[in-house]
DOTIVO-480603 format. One record per residue (C-alpha): y, z, x. Coordinates in steps of 0.001 Angstrom, whole numbers. Layout:
BEGIN
<<Y; Z; X>>
...
END
This chain:
BEGIN
<<75418; -79722; 62726>>
<<76222; -76852; 60665>>
<<79761; -75633; 59947>>
<<80375; -72406; 58827>>
<<83249; -69881; 57799>>
<<84513; -66290; 57363>>
<<87299; -66479; 54679>>
<<89357; -63393; 54508>>
<<92881; -62767; 53427>>
<<94128; -61979; 56352>>
<<91942; -64380; 58887>>
<<89372; -67484; 58835>>
<<86932; -67883; 61255>>
<<85040; -70998; 61551>>
<<82452; -72027; 63646>>
<<79832; -75093; 64761>>
<<76009; -74601; 65305>>
<<73413; -76862; 65881>>
<<69590; -76270; 65631>>
<<67339; -76719; 68206>>
<<63324; -75944; 67620>>
<<64101; -73854; 64493>>
<<66982; -71824; 66635>>
<<70555; -71823; 66002>>
<<72756; -72254; 68762>>
<<76896; -71729; 68641>>
<<78943; -74923; 69651>>
<<82299; -73821; 68559>>
<<84214; -71224; 67241>>
<<87800; -70584; 66510>>
<<90244; -68109; 64529>>
<<93000; -68937; 62011>>
<<95671; -66968; 60294>>
<<94409; -67449; 56638>>
<<98448; -67265; 55732>>
<<99396; -70101; 57212>>
<<97549; -72573; 55263>>
<<97153; -73467; 51552>>
<<93955; -74599; 51058>>
<<90829; -74259; 53070>>
<<90210; -77992; 53701>>
<<93344; -78172; 55836>>
<<91780; -75476; 58398>>
<<88576; -77196; 58139>>
<<90268; -80878; 59470>>
<<92091; -78855; 61660>>
<<89086; -77342; 63398>>
<<86864; -80335; 63383>>
<<89248; -82729; 64923>>
<<89730; -80268; 67367>>
<<86649; -80310; 68323>>
<<86140; -84044; 67597>>
<<83087; -83161; 65114>>
<<82793; -85922; 62594>>
<<79220; -85163; 61175>>
<<78441; -82490; 59403>>
<<74580; -81953; 58157>>
<<75179; -78656; 56380>>
<<77793; -76121; 55398>>
<<78243; -72344; 54542>>
<<81447; -70449; 54134>>
<<81633; -66632; 52901>>
<<84599; -66109; 50874>>
<<86425; -62612; 50002>>
<<86079; -63062; 46375>>
<<83688; -64215; 43500>>
<<81730; -67033; 43918>>
<<80299; -68152; 40291>>
<<78873; -71827; 39473>>
<<79710; -73301; 43156>>
<<83377; -71890; 42708>>
<<85688; -69248; 43968>>
<<89041; -68509; 43705>>
<<90000; -66045; 46631>>
<<91102; -62498; 46150>>
<<94025; -61811; 48571>>
<<94912; -65488; 49360>>
<<96923; -67784; 46901>>
<<94931; -70769; 47505>>
<<93746; -73301; 45042>>
<<89879; -72751; 43928>>
<<87261; -73440; 46345>>
<<84586; -75390; 45037>>
<<81483; -76845; 46584>>
<<82298; -80409; 44838>>
<<85906; -80501; 46699>>
<<84025; -79550; 49968>>
<<80971; -82074; 49717>>
<<84205; -84546; 49546>>
<<85727; -83199; 52626>>
<<82829; -83164; 54442>>
<<80835; -85870; 53229>>
<<77535; -83922; 52779>>
<<75749; -82352; 49757>>
<<74560; -79359; 51523>>
<<77536; -76945; 50819>>
<<76978; -73454; 50006>>
<<79370; -70995; 49143>>
<<78684; -67312; 49141>>
<<80651; -63867; 48145>>
<<81537; -62762; 52002>>
<<79692; -59565; 52025>>
<<76620; -61739; 50721>>
<<77138; -63841; 53717>>
<<77519; -60183; 55970>>
<<74484; -58908; 53992>>
<<72362; -62325; 55250>>
<<73489; -61574; 58644>>
<<72311; -58263; 59096>>
<<68878; -59393; 59199>>
<<69619; -61131; 62841>>
<<71540; -58689; 64573>>
<<70039; -57508; 67784>>
<<69379; -53683; 68369>>
<<72337; -53425; 70606>>
<<74412; -54449; 67979>>
<<73691; -51802; 65493>>
<<74334; -47860; 65576>>
<<72276; -45878; 63344>>
<<74196; -42785; 61352>>
<<71132; -41412; 59729>>
<<68827; -39610; 62314>>
<<66234; -39100; 59634>>
<<66168; -42827; 58400>>
<<62728; -44470; 58389>>
<<62396; -48246; 58160>>
<<60946; -49804; 55238>>
<<61253; -53665; 54662>>
<<62750; -53386; 51288>>
<<66031; -54222; 49335>>
<<69246; -53422; 51129>>
<<72762; -52493; 50474>>
<<76071; -53659; 52344>>
<<79057; -51958; 52311>>
<<82020; -53303; 54473>>
<<85741; -51920; 54327>>
<<88277; -54170; 56053>>
<<91124; -55683; 54932>>
<<89538; -54614; 51508>>
<<86167; -53250; 50392>>
<<83021; -55435; 49876>>
<<79989; -54384; 48430>>
<<76670; -56352; 48574>>
<<72808; -56029; 47918>>
<<69910; -57928; 49834>>
<<67018; -58277; 47394>>
<<63635; -58341; 48623>>
<<61251; -60074; 46417>>
<<58258; -58905; 48496>>
<<58690; -62036; 50555>>
<<62153; -63253; 51639>>
<<65757; -61829; 50957>>
<<68371; -62611; 48798>>
<<71832; -62111; 49256>>
<<73825; -60887; 46283>>
<<77319; -60665; 45565>>
<<79211; -57899; 43723>>
<<82638; -56577; 43255>>
<<81743; -53175; 43695>>
<<84563; -52305; 45900>>
<<86538; -52356; 42416>>
<<85131; -49675; 40540>>
<<86446; -46443; 39825>>
<<87297; -44116; 42380>>
<<85139; -40700; 41580>>
<<86349; -37418; 43253>>
<<83448; -35312; 44662>>
<<85549; -32314; 45170>>
<<88790; -30745; 44496>>
<<90677; -32674; 47564>>
<<89545; -35743; 46060>>
<<90410; -34875; 42842>>
<<94171; -34148; 44051>>
<<93874; -37408; 45882>>
<<93143; -39239; 42755>>
<<96268; -37449; 40540>>
<<98213; -38560; 43302>>
<<97175; -42382; 43351>>
<<97438; -42650; 39395>>
<<101374; -42222; 40442>>
<<101215; -45701; 41953>>
<<98375; -46804; 40137>>
<<98378; -45440; 36552>>
<<96045; -47914; 34807>>
<<93075; -48131; 37409>>
<<92187; -46661; 40837>>
<<89395; -48431; 42631>>
<<87609; -47648; 45742>>
<<89134; -50334; 47725>>
<<92548; -48376; 47272>>
<<91378; -46060; 49765>>
<<88623; -47521; 51521>>
<<90115; -50571; 53601>>
<<92837; -50880; 56258>>
<<96004; -50027; 54199>>
<<94164; -47409; 52436>>
<<94085; -45464; 55842>>
<<97779; -45561; 55394>>
<<97456; -44420; 52016>>
<<95121; -41634; 53126>>
<<97438; -40705; 55910>>
<<100642; -40479; 53532>>
<<98839; -38344; 51044>>
<<97133; -35768; 53756>>
<<100829; -35525; 55187>>
<<102238; -34293; 51492>>
<<99193; -32313; 50629>>
<<98869; -30342; 53419>>
<<102069; -30016; 54817>>
<<101119; -31593; 58157>>
<<103769; -32644; 60879>>
<<104028; -36338; 62046>>
<<103209; -37108; 65462>>
<<106396; -38548; 67212>>
<<104006; -41701; 68152>>
<<103812; -42589; 64803>>
<<107282; -41806; 63648>>
<<108898; -43679; 66154>>
<<106757; -46720; 65604>>
<<107924; -50367; 65004>>
<<107780; -51511; 61481>>
<<105890; -54573; 62777>>
<<103134; -52338; 64056>>
<<99807; -51671; 62057>>
<<100223; -48102; 60964>>
<<96529; -47987; 60161>>
<<95359; -48950; 63660>>
<<97777; -46360; 64780>>
<<96426; -43954; 62987>>
<<93376; -44248; 64073>>
<<94306; -44635; 67996>>
<<96342; -41513; 67309>>
<<93265; -39589; 66053>>
<<90850; -40923; 68707>>
<<93280; -40603; 71922>>
<<96029; -38205; 71099>>
<<94174; -35962; 69340>>
<<96699; -35691; 66432>>
<<95714; -33465; 63601>>
<<97125; -35174; 60853>>
<<95500; -38593; 61763>>
<<92236; -36725; 62560>>
<<92240; -35281; 58778>>
<<92814; -38919; 57565>>
<<90250; -40264; 58975>>
<<87620; -37621; 58096>>
<<88670; -37526; 54445>>
<<88235; -41587; 54896>>
<<84620; -40788; 56330>>
<<84104; -38610; 53774>>
<<84755; -41038; 50748>>
<<82959; -44012; 52493>>
<<79725; -42318; 52788>>
<<80031; -40856; 49464>>
<<80448; -44536; 47987>>
<<78089; -45882; 50205>>
<<75562; -43464; 48707>>
<<76108; -44361; 45174>>
<<75357; -48151; 46077>>
<<72308; -46691; 47456>>
<<71651; -45380; 44559>>
<<72855; -48299; 41840>>
<<70947; -51031; 44130>>
<<67774; -48543; 45193>>
<<68507; -49685; 48956>>
<<65162; -48369; 50048>>
<<65377; -50683; 52959>>
<<68791; -48995; 54209>>
<<72633; -49362; 53866>>
<<74269; -51397; 56249>>
<<78048; -50853; 56949>>
<<79914; -53663; 58245>>
<<83813; -54759; 58147>>
<<86447; -54134; 61037>>
<<86984; -50677; 60547>>
<<83772; -48727; 61189>>
<<83328; -49662; 64863>>
<<86945; -48590; 65538>>
<<86309; -45052; 63978>>
<<82999; -44446; 65412>>
<<83668; -40842; 66792>>
<<84135; -39758; 63175>>
<<81745; -41823; 61664>>
<<79233; -39733; 63894>>
<<80678; -36679; 63622>>
<<78334; -36046; 60523>>
<<80721; -35952; 57158>>
<<79920; -39444; 56254>>
<<76215; -38546; 55772>>
<<76771; -35394; 54100>>
<<79084; -36962; 51405>>
<<76264; -39901; 51793>>
<<73576; -37069; 50954>>
<<75471; -34963; 48523>>
<<73498; -36651; 45500>>
<<72286; -33725; 43645>>
<<68235; -34444; 42488>>
<<68385; -37194; 44531>>
<<69601; -36287; 47869>>
<<66040; -36085; 49209>>
<<65667; -39914; 48207>>
<<68324; -40703; 50234>>
<<67387; -38689; 53082>>
<<65207; -41035; 54144>>
<<67265; -43975; 53948>>
<<68691; -46169; 57026>>
<<72394; -46427; 57531>>
<<73565; -48771; 60094>>
<<76792; -49539; 61571>>
<<77091; -53175; 62346>>
<<79060; -53691; 65959>>
<<79006; -57461; 65843>>
<<82171; -58635; 64029>>
<<80710; -61912; 63478>>
<<77911; -60658; 61206>>
<<79183; -62850; 58317>>
<<79268; -66371; 60335>>
<<75713; -65416; 61332>>
<<74318; -64625; 57776>>
<<75959; -67899; 57117>>
<<74440; -70225; 59724>>
<<70941; -68727; 58861>>
<<71504; -69076; 55420>>
<<72528; -72757; 55474>>
<<69631; -73331; 57915>>
<<67300; -71693; 55590>>
<<68404; -73786; 52377>>
<<69169; -77023; 54048>>
<<67418; -77666; 56851>>
<<64753; -75740; 58539>>
<<62917; -72601; 56937>>
END
């Protein structure tokens, strides 16, 4: 039995799988509110007790945070350090792997079904080579799938925290405005995440003097403003919300192109995270690809790179279970 997890700042997903004839089969899945717990082991105990499962042969966890020497301090959770050593004691198995959440997502991209993928680049050409993965959700994650000519290897990065680099006058104005709130450092994650949509919305409203829709102006403080902005843009055709999502897609495309160049991802760029499937109409408009390709002399290189959105919200779990299987059980 393989236990896997996708641990994020908002939610933690755990799942049990079994391996039969080299194939992984789902046994049980559960989602937990991360902030309701003080450590991962408490969530694991609750999950395994609920499904009366005591024997674990291997486990792999994708965690939102840097994993160094088998240890991880979560970026957006005040938890104690997660270590392979402590999890070995909890699960009574030496077969424990910790991955950055984007490393798990990257590995999971290899196992998506065709119907779980949306292609953004009509000129993209398939190539079995190194891939890049970028995912805007609670935060902004970036990862690499290095191909050595035989196998793929997930490599973690913290690229989402790199400096935000404006590409035009609009984004220069945005950076100047963001520095009022973040004078020491403005990263891509400040705008390419769930909260970032609300941040961009506020900038657009001020910079372009847009009037706010009644739906958003009268919304309850407990509601998710970023989700409401996306809904108003798609369902109500609200100009302010639409301008916000187009700016989001423009910056998202530009940073995806940056990742493709830095990692030389000839094998393609995968887009994960929870935001992309929810704003597909805007990603399909073309501004994402326009700024993905807007790289001067290297635009021609990027023009042939596949850009694919994952519609499977459990890609990290998929990657974690296959990574555990390949590393510890069956190759």
